[in-house]
TIKOL-227804 format. One record per residue (C-alpha): x, y, z. Coordinates in steps of 0.5 Angstrom, whole numbers, padded with zeros to 4 digits, always signed. Layout:
BEGIN
XYZ
...
***
This chain:
BEGIN
+0041-0037-0032
+0035-0034-0036
+0028-0032-0033
+0025-0039-0036
+0030-0043-0033
+0029-0040-0026
+0022-0040-0027
+0021-0047-0023
+0025-0044-0017
+0022-0037-0017
+0015-0041-0017
+0017-0045-0011
+0020-0039-0007
+0014-0035-0008
+0009-0041-0006
+0014-0041+0001
+0013-0033+0001
+0005-0034+0001
+0005-0039+0006
+0010-0035+0011
+0005-0029+0009
-0001-0034+0012
+0003-0036+0018
+0004-0028+0019
-0004-0027+0018
-0005-0032+0023
+0000-0030+0028
-0002-0023+0028
-0009-0025+0030
-0007-0028+0036
-0004-0021+0039
-0008-0017+0043
-0011-0015+0050
-0015-0022+0049
-0010-0028+0049
-0012-0033+0043
-0008-0039+0042
-0005-0040+0035
-0009-0046+0034
-0015-0043+0036
-0014-0037+0031
-0013-0042+0025
-0020-0046+0027
-0024-0039+0028
-0021-0037+0021
-0022-0044+0017
-0029-0044+0020
-0031-0039+0015
-0027-0042+0009
-0033-0044+0004
-0034-0052+0003
-0029-0054+0008
-0031-0049+0014
-0037-0053+0016
-0033-0059+0018
-0029-0055+0023
-0033-0054+0029
-0032-0048+0034
-0037-0049+0039
-0033-0050+0044
-0029-0044+0043
-0030-0038+0047
-0035-0034+0044
-0032-0027+0045
-0025-0030+0042
-0029-0032+0036
-0032-0025+0035
-0025-0021+0037
-0022-0025+0031
-0027-0025+0026
-0030-0018+0027
-0024-0014+0030
-0017-0017+0028
-0018-0020+0022
-0021-0014+0018
-0016-0010+0020
-0010-0015+0018
-0013-0016+0011
-0014-0009+0010
-0007-0008+0012
-0005-0013+0007
-0008-0010+0002
-0006-0004+0003
+0002-0006+0003
+0001-0010-0003
-0002-0004-0007
+0004+0000-0005
+0009-0005-0006
+0007-0006-0013
+0006+0001-0014
+0013+0003-0012
+0016-0003-0016
+0012+0000-0022
+0015+0007-0021
+0022+0005-0020
+0022+0001-0027
+0018+0006-0030
+0022+0012-0028
+0029+0008-0028
+0030+0011-0021
+0031+0007-0015
+0028+0013-0010
+0022+0013-0013
+0016+0012-0008
+0008+0012-0009
+0008+0018-0005
+0013+0022-0009
+0007+0024-0013
+0003+0028-0008
-0003+0023-0008
-0003+0022+0000
-0003+0029+0001
-0009+0030-0003
-0012+0024+0001
-0010+0028+0008
-0013+0034+0006
-0020+0031+0004
-0020+0027+0011
-0018+0033+0015
-0024+0037+0011
-0029+0031+0013
-0026+0031+0020
-0027+0038+0022
-0034+0038+0018
-0036+0033+0023
-0038+0028+0017
-0036+0022+0022
-0042+0018+0019
-0042+0013+0014
-0046+0012+0007
-0047+0004+0005
-0042+0002+0010
-0036+0007+0008
-0034+0013+0012
-0035+0020+0009
-0028+0021+0012
-0026+0015+0007
-0030+0018+0001
-0027+0025+0002
-0020+0022+0002
-0021+0018-0004
-0024+0024-0007
-0018+0029-0005
-0013+0024-0008
-0017+0023-0015
-0017+0031-0015
-0010+0031-0013
-0008+0026-0019
-0012+0030-0024
-0008+0037-0022
-0001+0034-0022
-0002+0031-0029
-0005+0037-0032
+0001+0041-0029
+0006+0036-0031
+0004+0034-0038
+0007+0037-0044
+0003+0036-0050
+0001+0029-0050
+0008+0027-0046
+0009+0026-0039
+0016+0028-0037
+0018+0023-0031
+0022+0029-0028
+0017+0034-0029
+0011+0029-0026
+0016+0028-0020
+0017+0035-0019
+0010+0037-0019
+0008+0032-0014
+0013+0034-0009
+0011+0042-0010
+0003+0040-0009
+0005+0035-0004
+0008+0041+0000
+0002+0046-0001
-0003+0041+0001
+0001+0039+0007
+0001+0046+0009
-0006+0047+0008
-0007+0041+0013
-0003+0044+0018
-0007+0051+0017
-0013+0047+0018
-0010+0044+0025
-0008+0050+0028
-0015+0053+0027
-0019+0047+0029
-0015+0045+0035
-0020+0040+0038
-0020+0036+0032
-0012+0036+0032
-0011+0029+0035
-0016+0026+0030
-0013+0029+0024
-0006+0027+0026
-0007+0020+0027
-0010+0019+0021
-0005+0023+0017
+0000+0019+0020
-0003+0013+0018
-0008+0007+0021
-0012+0002+0020
-0015+0002+0027
-0022+0003+0024
-0022-0003+0019
-0028-0006+0017
-0031-0011+0012
-0034-0006+0008
-0027-0002+0007
-0025-0009+0005
-0030-0010+0000
-0029-0003-0003
-0021-0004-0003
-0020-0011-0005
-0023-0011-0013
-0019-0005-0014
-0013-0008-0011
-0014-0014-0015
-0015-0011-0022
-0010-0006-0021
-0004-0011-0019
-0007-0015-0025
-0006-0009-0030
+0001-0007-0028
+0003-0015-0028
+0000-0015-0035
+0005-0009-0037
+0011-0013-0034
+0015-0014-0041
+0014-0006-0042
+0017-0005-0035
+0023-0009-0036
+0024-0005-0043
+0023+0002-0040
+0028+0000-0034
+0033+0000-0039
+0032+0006-0042
+0026+0010-0046
+0030+0010-0053
+0031+0002-0052
+0024+0001-0050
+0021+0005-0056
+0026+0001-0061
+0024-0006-0059
+0016-0004-0060
+0014-0001-0053
+0009+0005-0054
+0013+0009-0048
+0008+0015-0047
+0002+0011-0048
+0004+0005-0043
+0007+0011-0038
+0000+0014-0038
-0004+0008-0037
+0001+0006-0031
+0001+0012-0028
-0007+0012-0028
-0007+0005-0025
-0002+0007-0020
-0005+0013-0018
-0012+0010-0017
-0009+0004-0013
-0005+0009-0008
-0011+0014-0008
-0016+0008-0006
-0010+0005-0001
-0009+0012+0003
-0017+0013+0003
-0018+0007+0008
-0011+0007+0012
-0008+0015+0011
-0001+0016+0009
+0003+0010+0010
+0010+0012+0007
+0016+0007+0005
+0013+0001+0004
+0013+0002-0004
+0020+0004-0003
+0024-0001+0001
+0020-0007-0001
+0021-0008-0008
+0029-0007-0007
+0028-0012-0001
+0025-0017-0005
+0030-0016-0011
+0034-0021-0007
+0029-0027-0008
+0026-0025-0015
+0031-0021-0019
+0030-0015-0023
+0025-0018-0028
+0018-0015-0027
+0015-0022-0028
+0017-0024-0022
+0019-0018-0018
+0011-0015-0018
+0008-0022-0015
+0014-0022-0010
+0013-0014-0008
+0005-0016-0007
+0007-0021-0002
+0012-0018+0001
+0009-0011+0002
+0003-0015+0005
+0007-0019+0010
+0011-0012+0012
+0004-0008+0013
+0001-0014+0017
+0008-0014+0022
+0008-0007+0022
+0001-0006+0024
+0001-0012+0029
+0007-0008+0032
+0003-0002+0032
-0003-0004+0036
+0001-0009+0041
+0008-0005+0043
+0004+0000+0047
-0002-0003+0049
-0007-0001+0051
-0005+0005+0047
-0004+0005+0040
+0002+0007+0035
+0000+0010+0028
+0002+0004+0023
+0005+0010+0019
+0010+0012+0025
+0012+0004+0025
+0014+0004+0017
+0018+0010+0018
+0022+0008+0024
+0023+0001+0020
+0024+0005+0013
+0028+0011+0014
+0035+0007+0016
+0034+0003+0010
+0032+0009+0006
+0039+0012+0008
+0043+0006+0007
+0039+0006+0000
+0041+0013-0002
+0048+0012+0001
+0049+0006-0004
+0046+0009-0010
+0048+0016-0009
+0053+0016-0015
+0047+0014-0019
+0042+0019-0017
+0047+0025-0017
+0051+0023-0023
***
């Protein structure tokens, strides 16, 4: 069955997946120290929807519950969904572009650049904000961008970017920058807890300002990657085949690497280093969407968002009132899947 023939079914499954994501968002808002019912969470969130919100009264609800949902839980849930969607789409794009099932956003070393930038901001005491965005976020974003530039210039061979060279450069820079973060922690023991919690990934400091910063970048970035779905389909079959069918492989590769890098940089600057989302989600959603990137990318976005919402809910609820870094939760869930994936694909990877 061709993609065109499967399109109605794919659209139906995608719509169901989006509804499941919305249900996960509402259900997540009910978890926490303050017990809020599912229906109350629906009413509170619906009251802020343009046009229909004014017809949904919430005056009879506990004011503190309204404040908790709108100012604490909802920003955190939306931010985690945006981060999950971005990382999953980037993972799907990298796997198609590099023809490597093990490709992941963090193989490019971008997260370590963000970690170093954040660590520098933390030890410098830059915990104030600028236009609602924390200096830690600004430093993390700057660290990611500088890392991207460094890795690109190391990997570039003339006008080409060999995938193997890019991955190896990313791995090398990743270890170097993480070592620098470790040295910073050794000499700043009083700040170790803050640095470790950030490096392991967390959206506990989520705010509407961070969402305003991240949303347009994620929306535009995913839209651009979707526009290259056909090229990704061709590149998945091999660069020579893609060239013979009219794809400007090197040009497409540069554009996609730039967009993917920007998405990862923006995501890790607000959430810290969160691994495995970009690896396990694209492989998981292929069971529903197939390998065609026209369907794989939207499913990855929805699946990544749902996965991150669920993981963050576990992170803030499992050990309440204490909190587990969400990056630890994604790693606990993702590591066994990675091992399984490696076992199933070891012949393709090493032969």
